[in-house]
N, C-alpha and C positions, 0 to 999 in steps of 0.2 A: 798578429792578437789573438790570443786562447778565446775558443768558441765559449769560455763561461763568460767573459767579458762582452760578447757581442749582444746586442739587442738589450729589450726593456727583461725586467725582473721577472718572476712569475709573481702573479696576482698575488698569492698567497704574502709572498714576501713583503710586497708593498702594502697590503693592506690585510695586515693577520687577523684583525677580528673578523672581517668579510663572511669566511664561512658561518661562524655563530651569528650574524647579524642575517644572513639568508635565510639559516635554519628557524629562526625566530620568527620571520615573517611569515614563513612557509607553515610552518606549524600547527596554527590555529586553524589552517584551511586545509588540514590533511584529514585524508578518511585511509584507514588500513582497506586491504585487499578485502572484498565486500564477502569470496568466498572462501575467505580461513585459509585460501590453498598456499599463498605463498606470504614471504614478508614485504612485499612490495608495496607501496604507500602512496597515495594519488593528492591531489592537489589540484584546486581547482585555479591558480595563479600563473598565471602566465610570466615567462620570462621578463618580458616587457614590464608586468606590474610589477614583479619583486624590484625591477629596479628605479622604477618611480619611487617604491615606497622608503627605497633604501637613502634616495636623495630625500624625502619628505618628511621623514621619520631617525633616521637615523645621521642625516646632518653631512651626508656626502655629497662631493661635487660633481657635476657631469663629468667633466675631463676626468676626473679621478677615477672615476669606473671605468669597469671592462665592458666589452657591449653586451649585447643582449645573446649575444651567440656564448660568450664567455659563460656569463650568469644559467644559462640553460644548462649548459656541461656541469656547471658546478650543483647544480637542481639534483640532476641525474646520479653524480656522486655519490650525493648523499642522501639518495635514493628516492626522488620523488619523482614520480610521471604525472606529466600535465593530462590531468583529466576531470569531468564536472563530478564533484563529489557526487555520489548518489544515495539514498537510503537501502539501509541494508538489507537485504533480501534474507528472508528466511530460508533454509535447506528444506526443499519439498521432502524429502525425504531422510530419516535418520536410521539408525543401527535399531531403535528399537520400533519401527514403525509396523513392523507385520508383526510382531507380539502386540501393539497394542489391537490392532486390527484382528487380531484372534480373539483377544479379550473380548471386543464390542463384540463379536458374534454370536461368540458363548452367551454374554447375555442376554442377547437378542432372540436366541434361539429359545430360553427357557417359557419366556412369556409364549412363542409363538407353536409350541407345542403342549402347553397348557390352555387345555378348552375351556376355564373359566376365567381367563386371563385376555383382555382386548386391548391390542398396543396402538396407538394410534402417534400421529404426529402431526404438529399442530403450528401451524407458522400464520404470520400477518404481514400484509405490503405494507409500500407507502401510499397515502390519500390519495383519491382518483378523483377530480374534479369533475360534476358533471354539467353539459350544457352545449350551445348550439355552434361549437368549437369546427374551425377547417384548418385541418393540415396539409391540403394539398391534396388528398385523395380523391378518389374516384366514387362514385354509388350508379345504381339503376334507375334511380329515383331522384325528382328534384328535392330537395330536403335542404330548407333557409340554413344559413351557418352563418355565425359572425368571427369577422376578420379580425378584430381588434375590441379594445375594452370588453375584455372578458368578464363575465357576471356570472358564475358558476351557480345553477338553481340547486343546486347539491352538493355536497363534500362525502364519502365513502370509503370506508377502508376495505379492502377486503381479505376476508380471513378462511383459511382451506383447512381442511382435515383430510389426512391423509393413511390409508389403509396398507400399511406395508406387504402383507400378506397375500392381499387380493387386487391390489394398486388399484384402490377404489381411492376417486379423489371428491369431495364437497366442497361447493364455495356458499360463505356466506358474504354480504354486505352489510358493513355496520355502521348507521348513521350517527353516533355517538362515539364519544371516546372510548377508545378500545381497554376499558378497564377490565380488572379479574372477575367482576359481576357479568361483563357481557360476554366475556369468555366460556363462562358457566351457563350462560344461556342461549349460546351458540352451540353449546355440547349437547345441552338436554335438549334443544330443537332438531338437532342433530341426530338423538336414541331417536324421538320422537317420529320423524321422517322416514329414515329411515328401517325401522319396527325392527329394531335388533335391541336382543337384553342387553343391556349396558350393566357392567359390574359397580358395584356401588365406590369402585377406587379406580381410575383411569391413569394407566402408566404412557408419559411421552416417548 
């Protein structure tokens, strides 16, 4: 008997629509290579999951479908690789990175060299609850602490003022919401406490 007459026919000959159906199932669960360095595609669907969906969604019979190994081979042939679909990570460095930082340094250098300009960096952090809390730490004195049903005695928002040229840092803690008026009050208090000649305009 000629070799061409032996064995089962290739899967594509028996099920001509199979590859298109596999592609239709895998495509919605597919992501391009996050590094953008290849044409590789990733899918979070295993061969077993694709086979189950071929039966549930496309009406294939279990007996007529090839094995999971054959489905896996067909996925590979179509360019799909099994991998959890991840969020695309932005490139940390791009071709224009050095030019961008050079421009930022030039902009920052101008006020640093101007004796009439004061450059500040300001920022606020998440609110901090104040109370008799115990987080498993140790101290040298006996201080009562609450291990449950926390009822904060106060809630504060840390607000920082940093001077890049001298590396000085000043912290304030605001009880009210950190509105624009609150920020101006913090800056005014800082000017008074630091006894500096604050300009009429402050750059961040």
